[in-house]
N, C-alpha and C positions, 0 to 999 in steps of 0.2 A: 774497476768498480763501476758497475752499471747502476744508473739511477732510474728508478721507475717514475714515470710521469704521474701515476696515481697518487704518489706521496705528496705531490705539490698541488693537488686540486684545491685544497683549502686555501693555500696562499693565492692561487690564481683567482679564485672566486672572491676572496677578501679584497684583493687589489682592484678587481673589476667593480665591486660594489662601492668601494671607497671612491673610485674615480667618478662613478655615476652620481654619487651623493654630492661631491664637490662641484661637479659640472652643473647639476641642477640648482645648487645653491647660488652659483654665480649668475645664472640666468634670471633667478627670481629677485636678486638683490637690487636690480635697477641701475647699478653703477656701470659706467662704461668699462670694458675690459682693458682697453689701452688708451691712455692719454699721456700728456707730457710728464705729469708727476709720476705715474706708475712706471714709465720708461726710465725716469731718473732714479727711482727707488730700486728698480731691478738692476740698473747699471752699478749703483753704489754697493748693492748687496753682492753682486757677482764679483766686483773688485775686492771687497773685503773677504769673501769666502775663498778666493784664489790665494790671498795672502795667508789665510789660516791653513789652507791645503799645502802650501809650500813649507810652512813651519812644521806641519805634521810629517811631511816627507823628509825634512831635515832631521827631525827627531828620530825617525826610523833609520835613516842613513847613519847618523852618528851613534845610535844605539848598537847598530850592527858592526860598525867599524871598531868601536871600543869594547865589543863583545859583552855589552850589558844585558842584551837579550837576543834571542835567535828567532826570527820570524820568517816563515816561508813566503813565497811570492803570492799565493792565494790569500794568505792572511793579511799581508800588507795592502793588497788591492782592496780587500773588503774594508779594512780600517780606513783607507783613504776615501773610498766611496761613501761610507757612512759619515765621515768627517765632512765631506763636501756637502752632502744633503742636509745634515743637521745645521751646519754653519750657514748655508744658503737660506734655509727656512728661518733661522734665528735672526739673521741680519735683515731679511726682507720684512719680518714683523717689526723689528726695531726701527728701521728707517720708515716704515709705513706709519708708525705712531708719532714720528717727529715731523716738524716742519722742515722742509728742505728748500 
């Protein structure tokens, strides 16, 4: 199955525009990009999202062992990737709003 790059042009353009908007917004905000608090928030968010990722891997493993569902390798990798990204963004926003 050959994939044509032309079918992904919209995705590539959308990701590029999103990156540029986020990057420009950070430069105009006037906040420092890295300080002790942001490093602490990023560390706690990464730690929590790894725990969520391990739980998702366990659910996939036990679901396959007990034959509750059948997932191919590509599907499980995509589930884990989106789980990691969503949990990292969620925990980073959560810990940013709290006092640490």
